[in-house]
BALOBA-1460 file (C-alpha; in Angstrom, 3 decimals):
// residues 394
<rec num="1" residu="m" x="14.757" y="7.548" z="-12.107"/>
<rec num="2" residu="s" x="14.924" y="6.417" z="-8.546"/>
<rec num="3" residu="g" x="18.550" y="5.389" z="-8.913"/>
<rec num="4" residu="g" x="17.697" y="1.399" z="-9.030"/>
<rec num="5" residu="v" x="18.323" y="-0.847" z="-11.635"/>
<rec num="6" residu="d" x="14.731" y="-1.438" z="-12.409"/>
<rec num="7" residu="s" x="14.068" y="2.469" z="-13.431"/>
<rec num="8" residu="a" x="17.430" y="2.552" z="-15.412"/>
<rec num="9" residu="v" x="16.348" y="-0.496" z="-17.697"/>
<rec num="10" residu="a" x="12.695" y="0.929" z="-18.144"/>
<rec num="11" residu="a" x="14.434" y="4.231" z="-19.156"/>
<rec num="12" residu="a" x="16.699" y="2.564" z="-21.446"/>
<rec num="13" residu="r" x="13.711" y="0.279" z="-23.119"/>
<rec num="14" residu="a" x="11.551" y="3.708" z="-23.523"/>
<rec num="15" residu="v" x="14.499" y="5.282" z="-25.357"/>
<rec num="16" residu="e" x="15.151" y="2.015" z="-27.610"/>
<rec num="17" residu="a" x="11.408" y="1.944" z="-28.235"/>
<rec num="18" residu="g" x="11.636" y="5.470" z="-29.949"/>
<rec num="19" residu="h" x="10.086" y="7.703" z="-27.092"/>
<rec num="20" residu="d" x="11.736" y="11.271" z="-26.427"/>
<rec num="21" residu="v" x="12.636" y="10.240" z="-22.837"/>
<rec num="22" residu="v" x="13.733" y="12.845" z="-19.767"/>
<rec num="23" residu="g" x="15.005" y="11.118" z="-16.756"/>
<rec num="24" residu="v" x="13.354" y="12.752" z="-13.500"/>
<rec num="25" residu="h" x="14.871" y="11.918" z="-9.969"/>
<rec num="26" residu="l" x="12.281" y="12.829" z="-7.011"/>
<rec num="27" residu="a" x="14.112" y="14.597" z="-4.118"/>
<rec num="28" residu="l" x="11.519" y="13.543" z="-1.318"/>
<rec num="29" residu="n" x="14.004" y="13.412" z="1.362"/>
<rec num="30" residu="r" x="14.413" y="16.476" z="3.653"/>
<rec num="31" residu="m" x="17.870" y="15.542" z="4.764"/>
<rec num="32" residu="p" x="19.823" y="15.113" z="1.347"/>
<rec num="33" residu="g" x="22.936" y="14.546" z="2.993"/>
<rec num="34" residu="t" x="21.598" y="11.248" z="4.125"/>
<rec num="35" residu="l" x="23.442" y="8.209" z="2.449"/>
<rec num="36" residu="r" x="22.043" y="4.811" z="1.770"/>
<rec num="37" residu="t" x="22.441" y="1.904" z="4.013"/>
<rec num="38" residu="g" x="22.728" y="-1.308" z="1.950"/>
<rec num="39" residu="s" x="19.399" y="-2.122" z="1.373"/>
<rec num="40" residu="r" x="17.637" y="0.314" z="3.378"/>
<rec num="41" residu="g" x="16.416" y="3.637" z="2.377"/>
<rec num="42" residu="c" x="15.825" y="5.402" z="-0.811"/>
<rec num="43" residu="c" x="15.760" y="8.809" z="-2.363"/>
<rec num="44" residu="t" x="19.282" y="9.563" z="-1.084"/>
<rec num="45" residu="i" x="22.216" y="11.683" z="-2.319"/>
<rec num="46" residu="e" x="23.459" y="8.305" z="-3.692"/>
<rec num="47" residu="d" x="20.461" y="7.575" z="-5.340"/>
<rec num="48" residu="s" x="20.541" y="10.622" z="-7.014"/>
<rec num="49" residu="n" x="23.912" y="10.264" z="-8.298"/>
<rec num="50" residu="d" x="23.073" y="6.724" z="-9.551"/>
<rec num="51" residu="a" x="20.025" y="8.232" z="-11.551"/>
<rec num="52" residu="w" x="22.123" y="10.955" z="-13.154"/>
<rec num="53" residu="r" x="24.736" y="8.427" z="-14.127"/>
<rec num="54" residu="a" x="22.215" y="6.185" z="-15.629"/>
<rec num="55" residu="c" x="20.904" y="9.051" z="-17.620"/>
<rec num="56" residu="d" x="24.278" y="10.118" z="-18.872"/>
<rec num="57" residu="r" x="24.984" y="6.433" z="-19.894"/>
<rec num="58" residu="l" x="21.740" y="6.512" z="-21.917"/>
<rec num="59" residu="g" x="22.225" y="10.172" z="-23.376"/>
<rec num="60" residu="i" x="19.043" y="11.506" z="-22.084"/>
<rec num="61" residu="p" x="18.671" y="14.849" z="-20.149"/>
<rec num="62" residu="f" x="18.253" y="14.406" z="-16.416"/>
<rec num="63" residu="y" x="16.466" y="16.769" z="-13.853"/>
<rec num="64" residu="v" x="15.362" y="16.852" z="-10.302"/>
<rec num="65" residu="w" x="12.025" y="17.761" z="-8.971"/>
<rec num="66" residu="d" x="11.903" y="18.759" z="-5.462"/>
<rec num="67" residu="f" x="8.726" y="17.219" z="-3.935"/>
<rec num="68" residu="s" x="9.833" y="16.900" z="-0.486"/>
<rec num="69" residu="e" x="7.342" y="19.324" z="0.940"/>
<rec num="70" residu="r" x="4.400" y="17.511" z="-0.624"/>
<rec num="71" residu="f" x="5.859" y="14.219" z="0.248"/>
<rec num="72" residu="k" x="6.335" y="15.083" z="3.919"/>
<rec num="73" residu="a" x="2.620" y="16.285" z="3.963"/>
<rec num="74" residu="d" x="1.023" y="13.420" z="1.729"/>
<rec num="75" residu="v" x="2.948" y="10.780" z="2.994"/>
<rec num="76" residu="v" x="5.015" y="11.183" z="5.992"/>
<rec num="77" residu="d" x="2.324" y="13.495" z="8.074"/>
<rec num="78" residu="d" x="-0.217" y="10.838" z="6.786"/>
<rec num="79" residu="f" x="1.808" y="8.004" z="8.117"/>
<rec num="80" residu="v" x="2.048" y="9.701" z="11.717"/>
<rec num="81" residu="a" x="-1.658" y="10.558" z="11.901"/>
<rec num="82" residu="e" x="-2.770" y="7.154" z="10.832"/>
<rec num="83" residu="y" x="-0.566" y="5.656" z="13.498"/>
<rec num="84" residu="s" x="-1.830" y="7.948" z="15.808"/>
<rec num="85" residu="a" x="-5.369" y="7.149" z="15.042"/>
<rec num="86" residu="g" x="-4.436" y="3.170" z="16.013"/>
<rec num="87" residu="r" x="-4.120" y="2.319" z="12.152"/>
<rec num="88" residu="t" x="-1.366" y="0.630" z="10.145"/>
<rec num="89" residu="p" x="-0.845" y="2.365" z="6.896"/>
<rec num="90" residu="n" x="0.991" y="1.512" z="3.727"/>
<rec num="91" residu="p" x="3.158" y="4.654" z="2.634"/>
<rec num="92" residu="c" x="4.149" y="3.305" z="-0.487"/>
<rec num="93" residu="m" x="0.456" y="3.115" z="-1.640"/>
<rec num="94" residu="r" x="0.256" y="6.882" z="-0.543"/>
<rec num="95" residu="c" x="3.357" y="7.835" z="-2.228"/>
<rec num="96" residu="n" x="1.942" y="6.242" z="-5.610"/>
<rec num="97" residu="e" x="-1.261" y="7.618" z="-5.069"/>
<rec num="98" residu="r" x="-0.296" y="11.195" z="-4.217"/>
<rec num="99" residu="i" x="3.221" y="11.790" z="-5.481"/>
<rec num="100" residu="k" x="4.417" y="9.717" z="-8.314"/>
<rec num="101" residu="f" x="1.157" y="9.221" z="-10.318"/>
<rec num="102" residu="a" x="-0.383" y="12.560" z="-8.916"/>
<rec num="103" residu="a" x="2.103" y="15.408" z="-8.280"/>
<rec num="104" residu="l" x="4.639" y="13.986" z="-10.700"/>
<rec num="105" residu="l" x="1.948" y="13.046" z="-13.567"/>
<rec num="106" residu="e" x="0.385" y="16.569" z="-13.170"/>
<rec num="107" residu="k" x="3.704" y="18.157" z="-13.717"/>
<rec num="108" residu="a" x="4.648" y="16.106" z="-16.410"/>
<rec num="109" residu="l" x="1.299" y="16.629" z="-18.382"/>
<rec num="110" residu="a" x="1.501" y="20.380" z="-17.357"/>
<rec num="111" residu="l" x="4.768" y="20.472" z="-19.036"/>
<rec num="112" residu="g" x="3.758" y="18.710" z="-22.240"/>
<rec num="113" residu="f" x="4.839" y="15.185" z="-21.570"/>
<rec num="114" residu="d" x="2.566" y="12.592" z="-22.695"/>
<rec num="115" residu="a" x="3.093" y="9.677" z="-20.066"/>
<rec num="116" residu="v" x="5.051" y="8.717" z="-16.671"/>
<rec num="117" residu="c" x="7.258" y="5.832" z="-17.255"/>
<rec num="118" residu="t" x="8.287" y="3.889" z="-14.390"/>
<rec num="119" residu="g" x="10.277" y="0.779" z="-13.338"/>
<rec num="120" residu="h" x="7.241" y="-0.923" z="-11.800"/>
<rec num="121" residu="y" x="6.550" y="-4.815" z="-12.520"/>
<rec num="122" residu="a" x="2.812" y="-4.140" z="-13.936"/>
<rec num="123" residu="k" x="1.056" y="-3.793" z="-17.173"/>
<rec num="124" residu="v" x="-1.651" y="-1.677" z="-18.612"/>
<rec num="125" residu="l" x="-3.841" y="-3.505" z="-20.996"/>
<rec num="126" residu="r" x="-6.954" y="-2.483" z="-23.206"/>
<rec num="127" residu="a" x="-10.470" y="-3.713" z="-22.669"/>
<rec num="128" residu="a" x="-12.754" y="-4.558" z="-25.707"/>
<rec num="129" residu="d" x="-14.101" y="-0.935" z="-25.390"/>
<rec num="130" residu="g" x="-10.694" y="0.522" z="-25.410"/>
<rec num="131" residu="s" x="-10.352" y="1.530" z="-21.642"/>
<rec num="132" residu="p" x="-7.262" y="0.969" z="-19.901"/>
<rec num="133" residu="e" x="-7.005" y="-2.123" z="-17.261"/>
<rec num="134" residu="l" x="-4.005" y="-2.581" z="-14.466"/>
<rec num="135" residu="h" x="-2.857" y="-6.256" z="-14.836"/>
<rec num="136" residu="r" x="-0.545" y="-8.289" z="-12.804"/>
<rec num="137" residu="a" x="3.428" y="-8.646" z="-14.363"/>
<rec num="138" residu="a" x="4.467" y="-11.517" z="-16.097"/>
<rec num="139" residu="d" x="6.708" y="-12.240" z="-13.036"/>
<rec num="140" residu="w" x="4.436" y="-12.863" z="-10.320"/>
<rec num="141" residu="a" x="7.392" y="-13.005" z="-7.578"/>
<rec num="142" residu="k" x="8.040" y="-9.311" z="-8.608"/>
<rec num="143" residu="d" x="4.501" y="-8.145" z="-9.433"/>
<rec num="144" residu="q" x="3.993" y="-4.780" z="-8.014"/>
<rec num="145" residu="s" x="0.356" y="-4.197" z="-9.220"/>
<rec num="146" residu="y" x="-0.796" y="-4.422" z="-5.508"/>
<rec num="147" residu="v" x="0.904" y="-1.204" z="-4.842"/>
<rec num="148" residu="l" x="-0.364" y="0.512" z="-7.972"/>
<rec num="149" residu="g" x="-4.245" y="-0.708" z="-7.208"/>
<rec num="150" residu="v" x="-4.584" y="3.313" z="-6.262"/>
<rec num="151" residu="l" x="-4.233" y="4.409" z="-9.896"/>
<rec num="152" residu="t" x="-7.527" y="5.669" z="-11.573"/>
<rec num="153" residu="a" x="-8.472" y="5.038" z="-15.261"/>
<rec num="154" residu="e" x="-7.404" y="8.473" z="-16.200"/>
<rec num="155" residu="q" x="-3.850" y="8.156" z="-14.740"/>
<rec num="156" residu="l" x="-3.354" y="4.704" z="-16.470"/>
<rec num="157" residu="e" x="-3.867" y="6.457" z="-19.814"/>
<rec num="158" residu="h" x="-0.705" y="8.271" z="-19.153"/>
<rec num="159" residu="c" x="1.657" y="5.271" z="-17.651"/>
<rec num="160" residu="l" x="4.206" y="3.354" z="-19.242"/>
<rec num="161" residu="f" x="5.604" y="0.032" z="-17.542"/>
<rec num="162" residu="p" x="8.323" y="-1.253" z="-19.491"/>
<rec num="163" residu="l" x="9.240" y="-4.207" z="-17.435"/>
<rec num="164" residu="a" x="5.858" y="-5.602" z="-17.471"/>
<rec num="165" residu="d" x="6.479" y="-8.665" z="-19.595"/>
<rec num="166" residu="t" x="10.046" y="-9.326" z="-18.090"/>
<rec num="167" residu="p" x="10.429" y="-13.013" z="-16.807"/>
<rec num="168" residu="s" x="12.439" y="-12.405" z="-13.964"/>
<rec num="169" residu="k" x="14.557" y="-9.674" z="-11.979"/>
<rec num="170" residu="a" x="17.681" y="-11.572" z="-12.898"/>
<rec num="171" residu="e" x="16.897" y="-10.645" z="-16.431"/>
<rec num="172" residu="v" x="16.411" y="-6.993" z="-15.671"/>
<rec num="173" residu="r" x="20.075" y="-7.094" z="-13.838"/>
<rec num="174" residu="a" x="21.690" y="-8.940" z="-17.004"/>
<rec num="175" residu="e" x="20.203" y="-6.234" z="-19.303"/>
<rec num="176" residu="a" x="21.538" y="-3.518" z="-17.124"/>
<rec num="177" residu="e" x="24.986" y="-5.026" z="-17.118"/>
<rec num="178" residu="h" x="24.907" y="-5.361" z="-20.860"/>
<rec num="179" residu="r" x="23.720" y="-1.796" z="-21.287"/>
<rec num="180" residu="g" x="26.840" y="-0.815" z="-19.195"/>
<rec num="181" residu="l" x="24.593" y="0.672" z="-16.409"/>
<rec num="182" residu="s" x="26.502" y="0.910" z="-12.931"/>
<rec num="183" residu="v" x="23.263" y="0.071" z="-10.716"/>
<rec num="184" residu="a" x="23.232" y="-3.628" z="-12.568"/>
<rec num="185" residu="k" x="24.222" y="-5.072" z="-8.804"/>
<rec num="186" residu="k" x="22.848" y="-2.365" z="-6.703"/>
<rec num="187" residu="p" x="20.738" y="-4.080" z="-3.929"/>
<rec num="188" residu="d" x="16.661" y="-3.387" z="-4.118"/>
<rec num="189" residu="s" x="15.561" y="-1.083" z="-1.339"/>
<rec num="190" residu="h" x="13.191" y="-2.426" z="1.367"/>
<rec num="191" residu="d" x="11.606" y="-0.873" z="4.492"/>
<rec num="192" residu="i" x="10.151" y="2.078" z="4.603"/>
<rec num="193" residu="c" x="12.164" y="4.869" z="2.362"/>
<rec num="194" residu="f" x="12.025" y="7.668" z="5.111"/>
<rec num="195" residu="i" x="12.944" y="5.477" z="8.151"/>
<rec num="196" residu="s" x="16.161" y="4.401" z="6.729"/>
<rec num="197" residu="d" x="17.513" y="2.333" z="9.683"/>
<rec num="198" residu="g" x="14.331" y="0.319" z="9.683"/>
<rec num="199" residu="d" x="13.290" y="0.764" z="13.294"/>
<rec num="200" residu="t" x="9.735" y="1.972" z="12.746"/>
<rec num="201" residu="r" x="8.640" y="1.828" z="16.256"/>
<rec num="202" residu="g" x="11.437" y="4.098" z="17.504"/>
<rec num="203" residu="w" x="10.960" y="6.624" z="14.669"/>
<rec num="204" residu="l" x="7.212" y="6.820" z="15.786"/>
<rec num="205" residu="a" x="8.188" y="7.681" z="19.372"/>
<rec num="206" residu="e" x="9.977" y="10.671" z="18.207"/>
<rec num="207" residu="q" x="7.040" y="11.805" z="16.149"/>
<rec num="208" residu="i" x="4.206" y="10.693" z="18.478"/>
<rec num="209" residu="e" x="3.488" y="11.854" z="22.116"/>
<rec num="210" residu="m" x="3.103" y="8.147" z="23.702"/>
<rec num="211" residu="e" x="0.734" y="7.615" z="26.348"/>
<rec num="212" residu="p" x="1.289" y="4.615" z="28.626"/>
<rec num="213" residu="g" x="-1.597" y="2.220" z="28.912"/>
<rec num="214" residu="d" x="-2.784" y="-1.543" z="29.763"/>
<rec num="215" residu="i" x="-2.253" y="-4.603" z="27.639"/>
<rec num="216" residu="v" x="-5.464" y="-6.595" z="28.075"/>
<rec num="217" residu="d" x="-6.517" y="-10.204" z="26.835"/>
<rec num="218" residu="e" x="-9.525" y="-10.921" z="24.560"/>
<rec num="219" residu="t" x="-11.655" y="-11.318" z="27.696"/>
<rec num="220" residu="g" x="-10.679" y="-7.819" z="29.089"/>
<rec num="221" residu="a" x="-7.934" y="-9.059" z="31.724"/>
<rec num="222" residu="k" x="-5.053" y="-7.027" z="32.339"/>
<rec num="223" residu="v" x="-1.933" y="-8.956" z="31.616"/>
<rec num="224" residu="g" x="0.645" y="-6.311" z="30.955"/>
<rec num="225" residu="e" x="1.540" y="-2.321" z="30.235"/>
<rec num="226" residu="h" x="3.058" y="-0.490" z="27.513"/>
<rec num="227" residu="a" x="4.571" y="2.920" z="26.832"/>
<rec num="228" residu="g" x="2.454" y="3.723" z="23.873"/>
<rec num="229" residu="a" x="-0.156" y="1.969" z="21.937"/>
<rec num="230" residu="n" x="0.691" y="3.728" z="18.709"/>
<rec num="231" residu="a" x="3.850" y="1.872" z="18.427"/>
<rec num="232" residu="f" x="1.966" y="-1.606" z="17.971"/>
<rec num="233" residu="t" x="0.496" y="-3.271" z="15.096"/>
<rec num="234" residu="v" x="-2.206" y="-5.778" z="14.444"/>
<rec num="235" residu="g" x="-0.499" y="-9.271" z="14.373"/>
<rec num="236" residu="q" x="2.469" y="-8.318" z="16.286"/>
<rec num="237" residu="r" x="3.924" y="-10.936" z="18.504"/>
<rec num="238" residu="k" x="7.424" y="-9.672" z="19.563"/>
<rec num="239" residu="g" x="8.122" y="-6.767" z="21.918"/>
<rec num="240" residu="l" x="4.719" y="-7.288" z="24.035"/>
<rec num="241" residu="r" x="6.666" y="-7.765" z="27.479"/>
<rec num="242" residu="l" x="3.670" y="-9.350" z="29.037"/>
<rec num="243" residu="g" x="4.281" y="-10.141" z="32.553"/>
<rec num="244" residu="r" x="1.253" y="-12.812" z="32.717"/>
<rec num="245" residu="p" x="1.773" y="-15.782" z="30.431"/>
<rec num="246" residu="a" x="-1.387" y="-17.218" z="28.496"/>
<rec num="247" residu="p" x="-3.216" y="-19.933" z="30.309"/>
<rec num="248" residu="d" x="-2.111" y="-22.474" z="27.532"/>
<rec num="249" residu="g" x="1.305" y="-21.334" z="27.674"/>
<rec num="250" residu="k" x="1.341" y="-20.213" z="23.690"/>
<rec num="251" residu="p" x="2.275" y="-16.871" z="22.329"/>
<rec num="252" residu="r" x="-0.214" y="-14.270" z="22.110"/>
<rec num="253" residu="f" x="-0.720" y="-11.495" z="19.474"/>
<rec num="254" residu="v" x="-1.836" y="-7.902" z="19.083"/>
<rec num="255" residu="l" x="-5.483" y="-8.460" z="17.984"/>
<rec num="256" residu="e" x="-6.700" y="-4.624" z="18.245"/>
<rec num="257" residu="i" x="-5.227" y="-1.157" z="19.179"/>
<rec num="258" residu="r" x="-7.814" y="1.321" z="21.096"/>
<rec num="259" residu="p" x="-5.841" y="4.676" z="20.840"/>
<rec num="260" residu="k" x="-8.940" y="6.516" z="22.657"/>
<rec num="261" residu="d" x="-8.218" y="4.629" z="25.836"/>
<rec num="262" residu="a" x="-4.512" y="3.696" z="25.464"/>
<rec num="263" residu="t" x="-5.473" y="-0.089" z="25.118"/>
<rec num="264" residu="v" x="-3.501" y="-2.731" z="23.410"/>
<rec num="265" residu="v" x="-5.809" y="-6.012" z="23.051"/>
<rec num="266" residu="v" x="-3.844" y="-9.450" z="22.659"/>
<rec num="267" residu="g" x="-4.885" y="-12.829" z="22.241"/>
<rec num="268" residu="p" x="-4.252" y="-16.352" z="20.699"/>
<rec num="269" residu="e" x="-3.164" y="-16.523" z="17.228"/>
<rec num="270" residu="k" x="-6.347" y="-18.295" z="16.035"/>
<rec num="271" residu="l" x="-8.275" y="-15.077" z="16.747"/>
<rec num="272" residu="l" x="-5.927" y="-13.116" z="13.957"/>
<rec num="273" residu="a" x="-7.835" y="-14.912" z="11.307"/>
<rec num="274" residu="v" x="-10.277" y="-12.436" z="9.591"/>
<rec num="275" residu="e" x="-13.249" y="-13.416" z="7.253"/>
<rec num="276" residu="w" x="-14.898" y="-10.044" z="6.817"/>
<rec num="277" residu="i" x="-13.530" y="-6.741" z="5.696"/>
<rec num="278" residu="r" x="-15.131" y="-3.264" z="5.533"/>
<rec num="279" residu="g" x="-13.188" y="-0.707" z="3.549"/>
<rec num="280" residu="i" x="-13.449" y="2.640" z="2.951"/>
<rec num="281" residu="r" x="-11.982" y="5.434" z="0.377"/>
<rec num="282" residu="l" x="-12.759" y="3.042" z="-2.584"/>
<rec num="283" residu="s" x="-11.158" y="3.660" z="-5.918"/>
<rec num="284" residu="w" x="-11.572" y="1.771" z="-9.195"/>
<rec num="285" residu="a" x="-8.372" y="1.017" z="-11.584"/>
<rec num="286" residu="g" x="-10.393" y="1.549" z="-14.617"/>
<rec num="287" residu="l" x="-14.155" y="0.562" z="-15.087"/>
<rec num="288" residu="p" x="-15.642" y="-1.037" z="-12.058"/>
<rec num="289" residu="p" x="-17.373" y="-4.856" z="-12.545"/>
<rec num="290" residu="a" x="-20.838" y="-4.768" z="-14.119"/>
<rec num="291" residu="g" x="-23.196" y="-3.874" z="-11.374"/>
<rec num="292" residu="a" x="-20.772" y="-3.112" z="-8.570"/>
<rec num="293" residu="e" x="-21.687" y="0.456" z="-8.222"/>
<rec num="294" residu="a" x="-25.405" y="-0.328" z="-7.927"/>
<rec num="295" residu="g" x="-24.684" y="-2.598" z="-4.971"/>
<rec num="296" residu="e" x="-24.669" y="-6.051" z="-6.613"/>
<rec num="297" residu="e" x="-22.427" y="-8.754" z="-5.334"/>
<rec num="298" residu="f" x="-19.338" y="-9.809" z="-7.675"/>
<rec num="299" residu="a" x="-16.785" y="-12.340" z="-7.176"/>
<rec num="300" residu="c" x="-13.072" y="-11.170" z="-6.865"/>
<rec num="301" residu="e" x="-9.808" y="-12.172" z="-5.305"/>
<rec num="302" residu="a" x="-8.574" y="-9.995" z="-2.193"/>
<rec num="303" residu="q" x="-4.949" y="-9.350" z="-1.344"/>
<rec num="304" residu="v" x="-3.915" y="-7.342" z="1.585"/>
<rec num="305" residu="r" x="-0.214" y="-7.013" z="1.370"/>
<rec num="306" residu="a" x="2.201" y="-6.140" z="-1.741"/>
<rec num="307" residu="h" x="3.547" y="-9.831" z="-1.943"/>
<rec num="308" residu="g" x="0.622" y="-11.678" z="0.100"/>
<rec num="309" residu="d" x="-1.543" y="-14.341" z="-1.638"/>
<rec num="310" residu="p" x="-5.149" y="-13.546" z="-3.197"/>
<rec num="311" residu="v" x="-8.085" y="-15.068" z="-1.358"/>
<rec num="312" residu="p" x="-11.140" y="-15.765" z="-3.274"/>
<rec num="313" residu="a" x="-14.096" y="-13.602" z="-1.811"/>
<rec num="314" residu="r" x="-17.215" y="-12.094" z="-2.636"/>
<rec num="315" residu="a" x="-17.572" y="-8.181" z="-2.555"/>
<rec num="316" residu="r" x="-20.477" y="-5.560" z="-2.328"/>
<rec num="317" residu="v" x="-20.235" y="-1.946" z="-2.696"/>
<rec num="318" residu="e" x="-22.734" y="0.087" z="-0.306"/>
<rec num="319" residu="p" x="-23.284" y="3.219" z="-1.953"/>
<rec num="320" residu="a" x="-22.343" y="6.516" z="-0.060"/>
<rec num="321" residu="g" x="-25.298" y="7.408" z="2.531"/>
<rec num="322" residu="g" x="-26.027" y="3.786" z="3.068"/>
<rec num="323" residu="d" x="-28.256" y="1.223" z="0.987"/>
<rec num="324" residu="p" x="-31.841" y="2.245" z="1.264"/>
<rec num="325" residu="a" x="-32.508" y="-1.854" z="-0.204"/>
<rec num="326" residu="s" x="-31.019" y="-3.181" z="3.126"/>
<rec num="327" residu="g" x="-31.508" y="-0.214" z="5.337"/>
<rec num="328" residu="g" x="-27.864" y="-0.157" z="6.278"/>
<rec num="329" residu="t" x="-25.707" y="2.925" z="6.963"/>
<rec num="330" residu="a" x="-22.364" y="3.856" z="5.509"/>
<rec num="331" residu="g" x="-21.143" y="1.593" z="8.486"/>
<rec num="332" residu="g" x="-22.671" y="-1.512" z="7.669"/>
<rec num="333" residu="d" x="-25.741" y="-3.234" z="9.415"/>
<rec num="334" residu="p" x="-25.212" y="-6.528" z="11.365"/>
<rec num="335" residu="a" x="-28.113" y="-8.365" z="9.413"/>
<rec num="336" residu="d" x="-26.352" y="-7.759" z="6.219"/>
<rec num="337" residu="g" x="-22.752" y="-8.849" z="7.343"/>
<rec num="338" residu="g" x="-21.389" y="-5.631" z="9.058"/>
<rec num="339" residu="p" x="-20.864" y="-4.177" z="12.521"/>
<rec num="340" residu="a" x="-23.425" y="-1.471" z="14.028"/>
<rec num="341" residu="e" x="-20.935" y="1.218" z="14.490"/>
<rec num="342" residu="g" x="-22.756" y="3.501" z="11.866"/>
<rec num="343" residu="e" x="-20.322" y="5.676" z="9.988"/>
<rec num="344" residu="p" x="-16.915" y="4.246" z="9.504"/>
<rec num="345" residu="a" x="-14.109" y="5.005" z="11.937"/>
<rec num="346" residu="d" x="-12.615" y="7.951" z="10.695"/>
<rec num="347" residu="g" x="-15.880" y="9.502" z="9.249"/>
<rec num="348" residu="v" x="-14.758" y="9.218" z="5.676"/>
<rec num="349" residu="p" x="-17.757" y="9.761" z="3.480"/>
<rec num="350" residu="g" x="-18.153" y="7.717" z="0.187"/>
<rec num="351" residu="p" x="-19.102" y="4.225" z="-0.775"/>
<rec num="352" residu="v" x="-18.216" y="1.565" z="1.327"/>
<rec num="353" residu="l" x="-16.781" y="-2.027" z="0.443"/>
<rec num="354" residu="h" x="-18.179" y="-4.926" z="2.253"/>
<rec num="355" residu="l" x="-16.002" y="-8.252" z="1.600"/>
<rec num="356" residu="t" x="-16.432" y="-11.796" z="2.626"/>
<rec num="357" residu="l" x="-13.396" y="-13.999" z="2.468"/>
<rec num="358" residu="d" x="-13.997" y="-17.789" z="1.146"/>
<rec num="359" residu="a" x="-10.733" y="-18.286" z="3.317"/>
<rec num="360" residu="p" x="-9.510" y="-16.478" z="6.260"/>
<rec num="361" residu="l" x="-6.568" y="-14.135" z="6.259"/>
<rec num="362" residu="r" x="-4.070" y="-13.510" z="9.226"/>
<rec num="363" residu="g" x="-3.206" y="-10.348" z="10.726"/>
<rec num="364" residu="v" x="-5.314" y="-7.965" z="9.000"/>
<rec num="365" residu="a" x="-5.303" y="-4.257" z="10.383"/>
<rec num="366" residu="p" x="-7.350" y="-1.266" z="9.865"/>
<rec num="367" residu="g" x="-5.306" y="1.207" z="7.694"/>
<rec num="368" residu="q" x="-4.070" y="-1.476" z="5.494"/>
<rec num="369" residu="t" x="-4.708" y="-1.412" z="1.664"/>
<rec num="370" residu="v" x="-6.969" y="-4.252" z="0.211"/>
<rec num="371" residu="v" x="-6.740" y="-4.877" z="-3.566"/>
<rec num="372" residu="l" x="-9.543" y="-6.496" z="-5.814"/>
<rec num="373" residu="y" x="-8.373" y="-8.610" z="-8.392"/>
<rec num="374" residu="q" x="-10.070" y="-10.752" z="-11.126"/>
<rec num="375" residu="g" x="-7.537" y="-13.127" z="-12.498"/>
<rec num="376" residu="t" x="-4.393" y="-10.869" z="-13.186"/>
<rec num="377" residu="r" x="-6.776" y="-7.442" z="-13.482"/>
<rec num="378" residu="v" x="-6.720" y="-5.223" z="-10.622"/>
<rec num="379" residu="l" x="-10.033" y="-3.889" z="-10.027"/>
<rec num="380" residu="g" x="-9.470" y="-1.226" z="-7.673"/>
<rec num="381" residu="q" x="-8.729" y="-0.884" z="-3.803"/>
<rec num="382" residu="a" x="-10.025" y="0.262" z="-0.343"/>
<rec num="383" residu="t" x="-8.343" y="1.314" z="2.887"/>
<rec num="384" residu="i" x="-9.446" y="-1.275" z="5.511"/>
<rec num="385" residu="d" x="-11.734" y="0.298" z="8.160"/>
<rec num="386" residu="a" x="-12.807" y="-3.233" z="9.985"/>
<rec num="387" residu="a" x="-11.728" y="-6.591" z="9.888"/>
<rec num="388" residu="t" x="-12.945" y="-9.595" z="11.905"/>
<rec num="389" residu="a" x="-14.007" y="-13.069" z="11.840"/>
<rec num="390" residu="l" x="-17.971" y="-13.640" z="10.755"/>
<rec num="391" residu="d" x="-18.714" y="-15.056" z="13.739"/>
<rec num="392" residu="r" x="-17.578" y="-11.997" z="15.812"/>
<rec num="393" residu="v" x="-19.483" y="-9.638" z="13.273"/>
<rec num="394" residu="g" x="-22.469" y="-7.564" z="14.874"/>
């Protein structure tokens, strides 16, 4: 029970379906007195009160579970560490992976509950063999299967998503009003929940010791200076404060962040186009495609943002330690469609995803999550370790 309209209606539908429902609000914010500002922030004292009121209206027990320490360690500290390493993380993915469907689910199962029910717009279907599959919701505009791509088959066995087939958010709000839920018109939350004012750059400046350095163009020529490379993200255009304009007079964008020497690389928009992605920390949302774990190529669609458009792609999984058949290592082989850096940038062991896109994507940054689909089905996800245009590979 986040305190929003989606979880309130999901709980109401679970009660109506005959389940024995208990409402749980997660206390994740270490500053419980923090108040919500419009659509910014969540997990505030106001949200807790709204969740309690919804449970009271539905006649179900209400509890607050304090996961603030684990949230700080697994989500907030991870967010800071990723930015410190020059990557762009997705904290919502990490929260779903380690808090809502790990810590919460583990505690729920230990207490004898059967499942965790949430207001996410996604659905769990059964394959021919009875195994669970994660699919997009009926309302693609509100579909949240992307941020659930980190869920495993075992976790999907214990998930309920009552809003899966709801055709629109407007219908959810109308239902909430009909049921007398006070959150019917409450704004949706946006941005990063633990940065309630939306100023990610300013927040990071307080968490990371910023080291000034140079801004260079794609040729290596210095075009400006910065107060800290960690505050930038690939694809960023605003706030560069370049003292030297581009020869063609067009805007420049952040192409790369090199935290080791505190350098930010900028260039023309065309160089943001990415056709090849290497992914680490691969996980499957159910059974993997046939032959995938044996290194066979399979067709899929790739999505790199929660509300981004999926792009047709060809994928291949390289086993941990390299692919003996191609002579590659965990980092890839230039002849096999991968750069020759050897191990993944952060040294994470495990299988490596090689993804060739049929159409380029713009502004893809290391640290982001790529989620793989086949039609409406979520196959799995990986953390992007490297991304570039095919003509720049190797």
